KOLTOR-114318 format. One line per 2 residues: number of its first residue (from 1); their letters; for each residue y, x, z of N, C-alpha, C, O. Coordinates in Angstrom, 3 decimals. Example, Ala and Ser with C-alpha at 12.3 -4.5 7.8 and 13.67 -1.06 7.14 Angstrom:
<tornus>
1	AS	-5.690/13.190/7.800/-4.500/12.300/7.800/-3.300/13.200/7.800/-3.319/14.236/8.465 | -2.250/12.850/7.080/-1.060/13.670/7.140/0.030/12.900/7.870/1.138/13.409/8.039 $
</tornus>
This chain:
<tornus>
1	MR	-1.188/0.805/-0.143/-0.151/0.294/-0.181/1.172/0.945/0.644/2.095/0.284/1.121 | 1.107/1.592/0.662/2.458/2.696/0.596/2.764/3.624/-0.548/3.630/4.497/-0.482 $
3	NF	2.027/3.397/-1.573/1.583/4.660/-2.389/2.869/3.590/-3.636/3.628/4.124/-4.445 | 2.737/2.114/-3.409/2.436/0.917/-3.877/4.271/1.159/-4.194/4.978/1.391/-5.175 $
5	FN	4.481/0.921/-2.575/5.772/0.805/-2.459/6.974/2.148/-2.850/8.182/1.981/-3.020 | 6.124/3.629/-2.932/6.605/4.296/-3.014/6.775/4.701/-4.606/7.264/5.781/-4.936 $
7	EF	6.270/3.612/-5.659/6.423/3.756/-6.931/7.350/3.163/-7.240/8.244/3.628/-7.946 | 7.319/1.592/-6.602/8.176/0.890/-7.213/9.290/1.398/-6.685/10.049/1.589/-7.634 $
9	KE	10.014/1.852/-5.283/11.085/2.838/-4.909/11.734/3.984/-6.516/12.415/3.854/-7.533 | 11.067/4.868/-5.898/10.971/5.629/-7.152/11.020/4.936/-9.034/11.339/5.852/-9.792 $
11	FA	10.768/3.575/-9.788/10.984/2.545/-10.444/12.327/2.112/-9.980/13.243/2.357/-10.764 | 12.709/1.364/-8.581/14.109/0.493/-9.271/15.359/1.790/-8.785/16.585/1.680/-8.781 $
13	LK	14.257/3.323/-8.299/15.758/4.477/-8.386/16.611/5.214/-9.617/17.564/5.984/-9.742 | 15.645/4.475/-10.454/15.092/5.689/-11.716/16.499/5.081/-12.339/17.088/4.188/-11.730 $
15	GN	16.819/5.415/-13.123/17.977/5.581/-14.314/18.318/4.485/-15.307/19.413/4.090/-15.707 | 17.111/4.111/-15.588/16.547/3.149/-16.809/16.861/1.822/-15.781/17.246/0.723/-16.181 $
17	MI	16.658/2.114/-14.663/16.264/0.881/-13.844/18.017/-0.030/-14.023/18.354/-1.144/-14.424 | 19.169/1.860/-13.173/19.567/0.791/-12.928/20.981/0.722/-14.691/21.964/-0.012/-14.795 $
19	DI	20.707/1.276/-15.234/21.573/1.137/-16.714/20.655/-0.299/-16.985/21.419/-0.957/-17.691 | 19.878/-0.809/-16.861/19.133/-2.229/-17.165/20.758/-3.127/-16.783/21.708/-3.678/-17.339 $
21	AI	20.234/-2.791/-15.501/21.829/-3.386/-13.918/22.817/-4.124/-14.308/23.165/-5.304/-14.263 | 23.541/-2.132/-15.099/24.853/-2.562/-16.056/25.000/-2.893/-17.307/26.054/-3.400/-17.693 $
23	GV	24.170/-2.705/-17.969/23.953/-3.737/-19.413/24.077/-5.014/-19.543/24.758/-5.494/-20.449 | 23.287/-5.918/-18.451/23.311/-7.162/-18.216/24.347/-7.318/-17.627/24.801/-8.421/-17.928 $
25	II	25.154/-6.646/-16.740/26.334/-7.536/-15.957/27.820/-7.183/-17.040/28.952/-7.504/-16.679 | 27.558/-6.547/-18.254/28.920/-6.159/-19.173/28.479/-7.120/-19.881/29.335/-7.895/-20.308 $
27	GT	26.942/-7.403/-20.258/26.636/-8.492/-21.624/27.212/-9.701/-20.614/28.441/-9.646/-20.620 | 26.968/-10.228/-20.189/27.419/-10.910/-18.782/29.181/-11.563/-19.033/29.554/-12.716/-19.248 $
29	AF	29.892/-10.409/-18.908/31.152/-10.214/-18.905/31.426/-10.359/-20.699/32.483/-10.551/-21.300 | 30.275/-10.214/-21.132/31.136/-9.546/-22.780/31.435/-11.580/-23.629/32.332/-12.221/-24.178 $
31	NK	29.406/-11.836/-23.011/29.461/-13.414/-23.128/30.699/-14.427/-23.319/31.074/-15.120/-24.265 | 31.284/-14.160/-21.688/32.332/-15.453/-21.661/33.802/-14.409/-22.152/34.929/-14.905/-22.131 $
33	VV	33.562/-12.925/-22.581/34.725/-12.671/-24.287/34.870/-13.496/-25.034/35.890/-14.071/-25.414 | 33.329/-13.661/-25.423/32.898/-14.171/-27.202/33.413/-15.959/-26.595/33.740/-16.942/-27.259 $
35	DA	33.338/-15.844/-25.688/32.765/-17.821/-25.667/34.693/-18.099/-25.808/35.161/-18.175/-26.944 | 35.142/-18.159/-25.223/36.881/-17.916/-25.230/37.251/-17.383/-26.643/38.150/-17.945/-27.269 $
37	LV	36.733/-16.550/-27.052/37.148/-16.256/-28.614/37.292/-17.286/-29.759/37.974/-17.880/-30.593 | 35.942/-16.993/-29.054/35.529/-19.188/-30.248/36.254/-19.617/-29.747/37.443/-19.577/-30.064 $
39	KH	35.643/-20.341/-28.507/36.541/-21.758/-28.830/38.165/-21.526/-28.341/38.811/-22.540/-28.079 | 38.582/-20.677/-28.265/40.315/-21.155/-27.820/40.898/-19.927/-29.381/42.027/-20.248/-29.752 $
41	VF	40.493/-19.113/-29.936/40.644/-18.331/-31.359/40.131/-19.307/-32.563/40.849/-20.083/-33.193 | 38.389/-19.047/-32.790/38.310/-19.407/-34.264/38.202/-20.369/-33.862/37.643/-20.829/-34.858 $
43	LP	38.250/-21.266/-33.140/37.678/-22.967/-33.535/39.412/-23.922/-33.305/39.418/-25.153/-33.325 | 40.126/-23.479/-33.197/41.336/-24.218/-33.118/41.938/-24.243/-35.195/42.036/-25.171/-35.997 $
45	PL	42.142/-23.038/-35.289/42.510/-22.769/-36.774/41.344/-24.010/-38.054/41.795/-24.716/-38.955 | 39.872/-23.859/-37.648/39.003/-24.660/-38.100/39.357/-26.185/-37.936/39.388/-27.050/-38.812 $
47	SF	39.625/-26.298/-36.535/39.683/-28.172/-36.748/40.950/-28.236/-37.173/41.107/-29.392/-37.566 | 41.796/-27.718/-37.289/42.978/-27.856/-37.810/42.920/-28.082/-39.555/43.400/-29.101/-40.053 $
49	LT	42.316/-27.073/-40.344/41.849/-27.149/-41.434/40.816/-28.529/-41.952/40.854/-29.163/-43.007 | 39.933/-28.679/-40.782/39.222/-29.960/-40.939/40.451/-30.967/-40.351/40.136/-31.509/-39.291 $
51	DG	41.563/-31.249/-40.772/42.020/-32.427/-40.232/41.344/-32.684/-38.454/40.682/-33.684/-38.178 | 41.753/-31.310/-37.154/41.589/-32.444/-36.390/39.814/-32.799/-35.895/39.475/-33.500/-34.942 $
53	VS	39.012/-32.169/-36.744/37.466/-32.072/-35.896/37.598/-31.944/-35.276/38.708/-31.415/-35.212 | 36.787/-32.142/-33.568/35.884/-30.813/-32.963/35.272/-30.353/-33.176/34.989/-29.932/-32.055 $
55	FG	34.733/-30.001/-33.674/33.443/-29.567/-33.734/32.433/-29.197/-32.721/31.297/-28.868/-33.065 | 32.727/-29.231/-31.736/31.665/-29.513/-30.135/30.994/-30.588/-30.547/29.772/-30.724/-30.479 $
57	ES	32.270/-31.863/-31.256/31.541/-33.019/-31.061/31.057/-33.780/-31.883/30.663/-34.929/-31.678 | 31.055/-32.959/-33.253/30.524/-33.720/-34.219/29.352/-33.962/-34.220/28.541/-33.271/-33.603 $
59	KF	28.966/-35.235/-35.076/27.718/-35.575/-35.575/27.322/-36.782/-36.114/28.184/-37.609/-36.412 | 26.099/-37.020/-36.293/25.921/-37.989/-37.484/25.380/-38.600/-37.028/24.240/-38.261/-36.709 $
61	VL	25.939/-40.042/-36.680/25.157/-41.171/-36.423/24.423/-42.217/-37.063/24.805/-42.970/-37.959 | 22.944/-42.146/-36.289/21.917/-42.558/-37.116/21.604/-44.725/-36.649/21.439/-45.650/-37.445 $
63	RD	21.638/-44.746/-35.501/21.834/-45.650/-35.660/23.268/-45.760/-34.313/23.293/-45.058/-33.301 | 24.371/-46.861/-34.702/25.897/-46.981/-33.431/25.041/-48.006/-32.003/24.346/-49.020/-31.936 $
65	AV	25.602/-47.027/-31.081/25.455/-48.715/-30.360/25.878/-49.643/-30.047/27.067/-49.919/-30.202 | 24.825/-50.578/-29.386/24.808/-51.544/-29.495/25.222/-52.547/-28.171/24.599/-52.478/-27.111 $
67	VQ	26.316/-53.448/-28.377/27.254/-53.479/-27.093/26.962/-54.809/-26.995/26.560/-55.277/-28.061 | 27.045/-55.833/-25.787/26.890/-57.503/-26.013/26.802/-57.381/-24.447/26.016/-56.743/-23.746 $
69	DG	28.359/-58.582/-23.968/28.765/-58.830/-23.505/28.866/-57.815/-22.256/28.415/-58.084/-21.142 | 29.647/-56.375/-22.655/30.055/-55.564/-21.871/28.988/-54.561/-20.900/29.028/-53.866/-19.885 $
71	KT	28.088/-54.980/-21.894/26.632/-54.167/-22.229/26.396/-53.577/-22.827/26.453/-54.060/-23.958 | 25.878/-51.928/-22.787/25.035/-51.480/-24.010/23.900/-51.814/-23.628/23.460/-51.822/-22.478 $
73	TL	23.207/-52.208/-24.957/21.608/-53.070/-25.180/20.984/-52.132/-25.815/19.788/-52.387/-25.673 | 21.184/-50.564/-26.849/20.675/-50.393/-27.414/21.467/-48.761/-27.213/22.610/-49.185/-27.388 $
75	EE	21.667/-47.290/-26.984/22.299/-46.329/-27.081/22.445/-45.981/-28.526/21.804/-46.397/-29.491 | 23.192/-45.334/-28.477/23.937/-44.753/-29.996/22.721/-43.513/-29.881/22.457/-42.800/-28.912 $
77	IA	22.183/-43.541/-31.055/21.305/-42.420/-31.689/21.694/-41.081/-32.572/20.999/-40.817/-33.553 | 22.591/-40.403/-32.286/22.571/-39.698/-33.432/22.593/-37.846/-33.597/22.574/-37.177/-32.564 $
79	IG	22.614/-37.473/-34.340/22.107/-36.031/-34.785/23.667/-35.204/-34.115/24.718/-35.491/-34.688 | 23.717/-34.182/-32.884/24.498/-33.569/-32.759/24.204/-32.848/-33.403/22.992/-32.845/-33.618 $
81	YG	25.023/-31.801/-34.121/25.670/-31.199/-35.366/26.421/-30.298/-34.339/25.748/-29.333/-33.978 | 27.358/-30.369/-33.921/28.735/-29.758/-34.007/28.063/-28.506/-32.932/28.269/-27.321/-33.197 $
83	KF	27.152/-28.966/-31.562/27.524/-28.334/-30.645/26.635/-26.841/-31.930/27.126/-25.714/-32.003 | 25.445/-27.234/-32.691/24.288/-25.981/-33.485/25.519/-25.183/-33.911/25.675/-23.971/-33.764 $
85	LE	26.355/-26.041/-34.456/27.741/-25.211/-35.489/28.110/-23.909/-34.302/27.661/-22.766/-34.383 | 29.055/-24.432/-33.194/29.395/-23.554/-32.397/28.640/-22.049/-32.035/29.062/-20.893/-32.074 $
87	AT	27.320/-22.645/-31.667/26.139/-22.006/-31.016/26.191/-21.031/-32.725/26.747/-19.950/-32.919 | 25.927/-21.319/-33.068/26.114/-20.501/-34.820/27.507/-19.288/-34.559/27.550/-18.061/-34.464 $
89	ID	28.567/-20.428/-34.512/29.545/-18.714/-35.003/29.457/-18.286/-33.792/29.948/-17.157/-33.764 | 29.015/-18.661/-32.575/29.595/-17.593/-31.375/28.368/-16.458/-31.103/28.513/-15.581/-30.251 $
91	FF	26.583/-16.627/-32.300/26.194/-16.305/-32.650/26.444/-14.633/-34.106/25.874/-13.559/-34.297 | 27.757/-15.488/-34.827/27.802/-14.590/-36.050/29.454/-13.707/-35.091/29.977/-12.635/-35.394 $
93	II	29.660/-14.203/-34.508/30.444/-13.187/-33.927/30.089/-11.904/-33.262/30.272/-10.788/-33.749 | 29.437/-12.235/-31.824/28.171/-11.718/-31.429/27.544/-10.736/-32.694/27.664/-9.514/-32.784 $
95	AL	27.005/-11.443/-33.417/26.466/-9.914/-33.899/27.383/-9.064/-34.368/27.387/-7.863/-34.097 | 28.393/-9.766/-35.259/29.208/-8.809/-35.604/30.041/-7.861/-34.897/30.281/-6.784/-35.441 $
97	TV	30.658/-8.205/-33.401/31.047/-7.404/-32.737/29.713/-6.285/-32.067/29.931/-5.074/-32.121 | 28.945/-6.576/-31.717/27.946/-6.178/-31.226/27.773/-4.464/-32.818/27.718/-3.234/-32.827 $
99	FM	27.762/-5.644/-33.830/27.879/-4.724/-34.808/28.837/-3.134/-35.223/28.480/-2.027/-35.628 | 30.237/-3.773/-34.853/31.129/-3.199/-34.641/31.027/-1.584/-33.657/30.982/-0.416/-34.043 $
101	VV	31.019/-2.263/-32.122/30.480/-1.200/-31.411/29.303/0.119/-31.003/29.220/1.227/-30.473 | 28.328/-1.211/-31.862/27.417/0.358/-32.711/27.586/1.063/-33.120/27.295/2.178/-32.685 $
103	KV	28.585/0.676/-35.011/28.794/1.748/-35.733/29.744/2.733/-34.829/29.615/3.896/-35.210 | 30.743/2.577/-33.640/31.900/2.923/-33.562/31.045/4.212/-32.520/31.662/5.236/-32.225 $
105	MN	29.786/4.019/-32.106/29.448/4.455/-30.651/28.344/5.690/-31.412/28.054/6.866/-31.193 | 28.045/4.855/-32.192/27.043/5.971/-33.247/28.105/7.234/-33.736/27.830/8.430/-33.630 $
107	QL	29.141/6.784/-34.191/30.354/7.981/-34.939/30.865/9.024/-34.346/31.126/10.167/-34.719 | 31.040/8.038/-32.646/30.992/9.241/-31.919/30.036/10.074/-31.419/30.268/11.085/-30.756 $
109	KN	28.854/9.616/-31.762/27.300/10.520/-31.470/27.317/11.774/-32.474/27.042/12.950/-32.237 | 27.726/11.157/-33.673/27.885/12.532/-34.464/28.222/12.874/-34.331/27.611/13.943/-34.325 $
111	KA	29.203/13.032/-34.065/30.750/13.796/-34.350/30.629/14.521/-32.879/31.446/15.414/-32.654 | 29.781/14.240/-31.985/30.371/14.973/-30.923/28.195/16.156/-30.839/27.867/17.149/-30.190 $
113	ED	27.579/15.476/-31.608/26.794/16.313/-31.876/26.550/17.513/-33.312/25.673/18.344/-33.548 | 27.802/17.086/-34.047/27.792/17.449/-35.166/28.991/20.009/-34.485/30.089/20.565/-34.531 $
115	VK	27.600/20.270/-34.063/28.104/21.666/-33.408/29.071/22.305/-34.456/29.786/23.227/-34.065 | 29.168/21.812/-36.007/30.843/22.419/-36.674/31.717/22.366/-36.370/32.685/23.120/-36.272 $
117	DK	31.433/21.201/-36.120/33.149/20.241/-35.513/33.516/20.350/-33.835/33.073/19.902/-32.778 | 34.880/21.454/-34.418/35.068/21.920/-32.835/36.054/21.316/-32.090/36.426/21.447/-30.924 $
119	TV	36.427/20.569/-33.089/36.901/19.242/-31.541/36.667/18.376/-30.746/37.599/17.819/-30.165 | 34.950/17.929/-30.440/34.888/17.579/-29.781/33.339/18.691/-28.833/32.358/19.261/-29.312 $
121	TT	33.723/18.580/-27.727/33.281/19.561/-27.241/31.165/18.999/-27.688/30.842/17.853/-27.375 | 30.295/19.744/-28.224/28.748/19.609/-28.545/28.448/19.391/-26.537/28.948/19.650/-25.442 $
123	PK	27.257/18.729/-27.211/26.491/19.130/-25.853/25.479/20.110/-25.352/24.560/20.388/-26.123 | 25.499/20.471/-24.597/24.718/21.957/-24.076/23.122/22.162/-24.673/22.596/23.234/-24.973 $
125	DI	22.588/20.941/-24.739/21.670/20.638/-25.156/21.044/21.077/-26.719/20.172/21.875/-27.063 | 22.445/19.621/-27.887/22.378/20.084/-29.076/22.915/21.319/-29.426/22.726/21.735/-30.569 $
127	EL	23.786/22.204/-28.335/23.611/23.833/-28.893/22.515/24.167/-29.011/21.925/24.490/-30.041 | 22.052/24.105/-27.685/21.815/25.032/-28.015/20.078/25.049/-28.618/19.204/25.915/-28.572 $
129	LT	20.105/24.024/-29.027/18.521/24.304/-30.624/19.068/24.171/-31.745/18.425/24.116/-32.794 | 20.500/24.091/-31.658/21.283/24.222/-32.954/20.909/26.449/-32.834/20.430/27.185/-33.697 $
131	KM	21.270/26.695/-31.797/21.028/28.557/-31.699/19.910/28.509/-32.518/19.904/28.772/-33.721 | 18.723/28.081/-31.668/17.353/28.271/-31.655/17.065/28.406/-33.082/16.185/29.151/-33.513 $
133	TE	17.992/27.508/-33.974/17.263/27.305/-35.040/17.913/27.907/-36.084/17.712/27.953/-37.297 | 18.815/28.402/-35.276/19.717/29.430/-36.193/18.622/30.275/-35.730/17.692/29.999/-36.488 $
135	LM	18.242/31.125/-34.923/17.847/32.376/-34.442/16.204/32.057/-35.326/16.150/32.804/-36.304 | 15.048/31.250/-35.217/14.437/30.842/-35.981/14.354/30.598/-37.666/13.255/30.356/-38.166 $
137	EK	15.523/30.672/-38.477/15.367/30.674/-39.262/16.252/32.120/-39.961/16.455/32.289/-41.164 | 16.608/32.891/-39.032/17.042/33.952/-39.857/15.590/35.387/-39.408/15.608/36.513/-39.904 $
139	QN	14.688/34.969/-38.568/13.536/35.555/-37.899/12.701/35.103/-39.211/12.022/35.943/-39.802 | 12.769/33.672/-39.684/11.528/33.596/-40.850/12.137/34.662/-42.067/11.389/35.558/-42.460 $
141	EL	13.587/34.523/-42.672/14.305/35.223/-44.093/13.635/36.522/-42.786/12.443/36.525/-43.092 | 13.752/37.346/-41.815/13.410/38.259/-41.907/11.808/38.601/-42.154/11.930/39.747/-42.587 $
143	LS	11.075/38.466/-42.156/9.820/38.694/-41.895/9.326/38.045/-43.403/8.153/38.392/-43.541 | 9.556/37.622/-44.023/9.716/37.127/-45.592/10.084/38.059/-45.961/9.322/38.711/-46.675 $
145	NK	11.558/38.641/-45.634/12.130/39.912/-46.407/10.792/41.207/-46.520/10.412/41.899/-47.465 | 10.304/41.097/-44.927/9.301/42.292/-44.561/7.599/42.443/-45.934/6.886/43.326/-46.410 $
147	KS	7.765/40.800/-45.998/6.526/40.589/-46.926/6.334/40.588/-48.506/5.313/40.407/-49.170 | 8.111/40.941/-49.034/8.265/40.939/-50.341/7.809/42.629/-50.667/7.818/43.059/-51.820 $
</tornus>
């Protein structure tokens, strides 16, 4: 039993677990930003262009509600495509934003790993691997010259 708790402690305190937790927290906050962006920036102009149609409430009515003597005897049956449309817009905005963030991060990573680019400090492990590669290439060149 003690071994189990030690393994769990090692797992929980590893960097990966903390990275996942941070990712979830940032993802939750990011969701609020995207939600506000969609609802308050993108949907109002779309609503304006469609003569004030609110996408969230858009639906295709299959059967109207039947009201008799002030009581609803039959409920309305409708396909509410508006919420789906909003969710689809949310998805595309999130996908585009994540794509742009990953693209920028990859450019920064590639720039940091470029040994010849002196404007950014190259990580030590990349620098070491580059030096090792250069030395091996020189060694191979010397060996091939000796055989000739």
